[in-house]
C-alpha positions as CSV (number, residue, x, y, z in Angstrom):
1,M,-2.8,0.4,-24.3
2,N,-1.6,-3.1,-25.0
3,I,-4.6,-5.4,-25.0
4,N,-2.7,-8.6,-25.8
5,N,-1.5,-11.1,-23.3
6,P,-2.2,-9.1,-20.1
7,V,-0.1,-10.1,-17.1
8,S,-2.3,-10.0,-14.0
9,P,-3.4,-12.3,-11.3
10,S,-6.5,-14.5,-11.3
11,G,-9.4,-13.0,-9.5
12,S,-12.2,-10.6,-10.2
13,I,-12.0,-8.1,-13.0
14,Y,-11.8,-5.3,-10.4
15,E,-8.7,-7.0,-8.8
16,R,-7.1,-7.6,-12.1
17,I,-7.5,-4.0,-13.4
18,R,-6.4,-2.7,-10.0
19,H,-3.3,-4.8,-10.1
20,D,-2.4,-3.6,-13.5
21,I,-2.8,0.0,-12.5
22,L,-0.7,-0.4,-9.4
23,S,2.0,-2.4,-11.2
24,D,2.1,0.2,-14.0
25,A,1.0,-2.3,-16.6
26,L,-1.8,0.3,-17.3
27,E,0.2,3.5,-17.4
28,A,-0.8,6.9,-16.0
29,N,-3.3,8.9,-18.0
30,V,-4.1,5.9,-20.3
31,R,-7.7,6.1,-21.4
32,L,-9.7,3.1,-20.1
33,K,-12.1,2.1,-22.9
34,I,-14.6,-0.4,-21.7
35,S,-14.6,-2.4,-24.9
36,E,-10.8,-2.7,-25.0
37,L,-10.7,-3.7,-21.3
38,A,-13.4,-6.3,-21.9
39,R,-11.2,-7.9,-24.6
40,R,-8.1,-7.6,-22.5
41,Y,-9.6,-9.5,-19.6
42,E,-11.8,-11.7,-21.7
43,T,-15.1,-10.7,-20.1
44,S,-18.3,-8.8,-20.9
45,T,-18.6,-5.0,-20.5
46,N,-20.7,-5.0,-17.4
47,P,-18.0,-6.3,-15.0
48,V,-15.6,-3.7,-16.5
49,R,-18.0,-0.9,-15.8
50,E,-18.5,-2.0,-12.3
51,A,-14.8,-2.4,-11.7
52,L,-14.1,1.1,-13.0
53,Q,-16.7,2.6,-10.6
54,Q,-15.0,0.7,-7.7
55,L,-11.6,2.0,-8.7
56,R,-13.1,5.5,-9.1
57,G,-14.0,5.3,-5.4
58,E,-10.4,4.4,-4.5
59,G,-9.2,7.3,-6.6
60,L,-7.2,5.1,-9.0
61,V,-9.5,5.9,-11.9
62,L,-10.6,9.4,-13.0
63,F,-13.7,10.2,-15.0
64,T,-13.7,13.3,-17.2
65,Q,-16.8,14.6,-18.9
66,N,-16.8,13.7,-22.6
67,Q,-13.5,11.8,-22.2
68,G,-14.5,8.9,-20.1
69,A,-12.2,7.0,-17.7
70,R,-8.4,7.2,-17.4
71,V,-5.7,6.0,-15.1
72,R,-4.9,8.4,-12.3
73,P,-1.2,9.4,-12.2
74,I,0.4,8.3,-9.0
75,D,1.7,11.7,-8.0
76,T,2.8,13.2,-4.6
77,D,-0.7,14.5,-3.9
78,Y,-2.2,11.0,-4.2
79,V,0.6,9.5,-2.1
80,R,0.0,12.1,0.6
81,D,-3.8,11.4,0.6
82,V,-3.3,7.6,0.8
83,A,-0.6,8.0,3.5
84,E,-3.0,10.1,5.6
85,V,-5.5,7.3,5.6
86,G,-3.0,5.1,7.3
87,Y,-2.0,7.8,9.8
88,Q,-5.6,7.9,11.0
89,L,-6.4,4.2,10.9
90,E,-3.3,2.4,12.2
91,P,-3.2,3.9,15.7
92,Y,-6.9,3.0,16.1
93,L,-6.3,-0.6,14.9
94,M,-3.0,-1.1,16.9
95,R,-4.3,0.1,20.3
96,L,-6.4,-3.1,20.7
97,F,-3.3,-5.3,19.9
98,I,-1.2,-3.5,22.5
99,E,-3.8,-4.0,25.1
100,T,-4.6,-7.6,24.4
101,A,-1.4,-9.1,22.9
102,S,0.0,-12.2,24.6
103,T,3.7,-13.0,24.9
104,E,3.3,-15.5,22.1
105,D,1.8,-12.8,19.9
106,I,4.7,-10.4,20.5
107,D,7.2,-13.2,19.8
108,A,5.5,-13.9,16.5
109,L,5.6,-10.2,15.6
110,E,9.3,-10.2,16.5
111,A,9.9,-13.2,14.3
112,I,8.5,-11.3,11.3
113,Q,10.9,-8.4,12.2
114,D,13.8,-10.9,12.3
115,E,12.9,-11.9,8.7
116,I,12.8,-8.3,7.7
117,E,16.3,-7.7,9.1
118,A,17.7,-10.9,7.6
119,L,16.5,-9.8,4.2
120,N,18.0,-6.4,4.8
121,F,16.2,-4.8,1.8
122,K,17.9,-7.0,-0.8
123,D,14.6,-7.7,-2.5
124,A,12.2,-4.8,-2.7
125,R,9.1,-6.8,-3.3
126,Q,9.9,-9.3,-0.6
127,H,10.5,-6.5,1.9
128,T,7.2,-4.9,1.0
129,K,5.5,-8.3,1.6
130,L,7.2,-8.8,5.0
131,N,6.6,-5.2,6.0
132,H,2.9,-5.6,5.2
133,A,2.8,-8.9,7.2
134,F,4.4,-7.1,10.2
135,H,1.6,-4.5,10.3
136,E,-1.2,-6.8,9.3
137,F,-0.4,-9.2,12.2
138,M,-1.2,-6.4,14.7
139,Y,-4.5,-5.4,13.0
140,E,-6.1,-8.5,11.5
141,R,-7.9,-9.6,14.7
142,H,-9.4,-6.3,15.4
143,Y,-13.2,-6.5,15.9
144,N,-13.8,-3.7,13.4
145,Q,-13.2,-5.5,10.1
146,V,-14.6,-2.6,8.1
147,A,-11.7,-0.5,9.4
148,F,-9.3,-3.3,8.8
149,G,-10.5,-3.8,5.3
150,L,-9.9,-0.1,4.6
151,W,-6.5,-0.3,6.0
152,K,-5.6,-3.3,3.7
153,Q,-6.9,-1.4,0.7
154,H,-4.7,1.6,1.6
155,R,-1.7,-0.6,2.4
156,E,-1.8,-2.5,-0.9
157,I,-1.7,0.8,-2.7
158,I,1.2,2.1,-0.7
159,G,3.0,-1.2,-1.0
160,S,2.7,-1.3,-4.7
161,I,4.0,2.2,-5.1
162,S,6.9,1.6,-2.6
163,A,8.0,-1.5,-4.5
164,R,8.7,0.6,-7.5
165,I,10.7,3.3,-5.7
166,P,14.0,2.7,-3.9
167,I,14.3,3.2,-0.2
168,A,17.1,5.5,0.8
169,L,19.8,4.0,3.1
170,G,18.9,6.3,5.9
171,R,15.3,5.4,5.7
172,Q,16.2,1.7,5.7
173,E,18.0,2.1,9.0
174,A,15.1,4.1,10.4
175,I,12.5,1.4,9.5
176,L,14.4,-1.3,11.4
177,K,14.9,0.9,14.4
178,E,11.3,2.0,14.5
179,H,10.0,-1.5,14.3
180,R,12.2,-2.6,17.2
181,K,11.1,0.4,19.3
182,L,7.5,-0.5,18.5
183,I,8.0,-4.1,19.7
184,E,9.7,-2.9,22.9
185,A,6.8,-0.5,23.7
186,I,4.3,-3.3,23.0
187,R,6.1,-5.7,25.3
188,S,6.1,-3.2,28.1
189,Q,2.4,-2.4,27.3
190,D,3.2,1.3,27.0
191,V,0.3,2.2,24.8
192,E,1.1,5.9,24.5
193,L,4.8,5.3,23.6
194,A,3.8,2.6,21.1
195,L,1.3,4.9,19.4
196,K,3.8,7.8,19.3
197,V,6.4,5.5,17.6
198,L,3.8,4.3,15.2
199,R,2.7,7.8,14.2
200,E,6.3,8.9,13.6
201,H,6.9,5.7,11.6
202,I,3.9,6.2,9.4
203,G,4.5,9.9,9.0
204,D,8.2,9.5,8.0
205,A,7.3,6.7,5.6
206,G,4.8,8.8,3.8
207,S,7.1,11.8,3.6
208,H,10.0,9.6,2.3
209,L,7.7,8.0,-0.3
210,A,6.5,11.4,-1.5
211,D,10.1,12.7,-1.7
212,Q,11.4,9.7,-3.6
213,L,8.5,10.0,-6.0
214,K,9.4,13.7,-6.6
215,I,12.9,12.7,-7.4
216,K,11.9,10.0,-9.7
217,Q,9.5,12.3,-11.6
218,A,12.1,15.0,-11.8
219,R,14.6,12.6,-13.4
220,A,12.0,11.3,-15.8
221,S,11.1,14.9,-16.9
222,R,14.8,15.5,-17.8
223,T,15.1,12.5,-20.0
């Protein structure tokens, strides 16, 4: 583990370690020694201990008896589990938006989609940012901010993984079509159709990410 000149955003120790795990700056299965991390992030050991416990709760850090903490590999099982969180949460969060959205709200959502289509997947990280904004716009005003916070946590993980894995051309086309179908269903206030489209969108996205991760790992094992 390189403890010199870490590249991570300003923020809490938890946020910085989390960022480095998700960006692969802290690689899979690397042992997370508290003293080394304290030097890396120029802090005392207590904030590091607290951060590792938080990350353990998210499943990003694993603790093994007599071996301490290590970075969890981002494997297909983990992607499946995280994707299922979104599958359960997003329909719940979106229902209120469908029922209460104004014409101006839907126009604003469509404007984000226009940006996504104009970008046309030329920049993976920018696409991830816009895609996150598209979904967050529909959920951020929900009265249940605990559920919204859980969704954001899940989405950041999925987004960070997605940014490191190419999106197949067929999936790119499907994303654009699914977003447009979603907007049309919301405009017509067809709650059931919108939720159906959303569930298919989330399910296909999770399956695609898991499949692409398998391909990436298979290629890596052959090299």
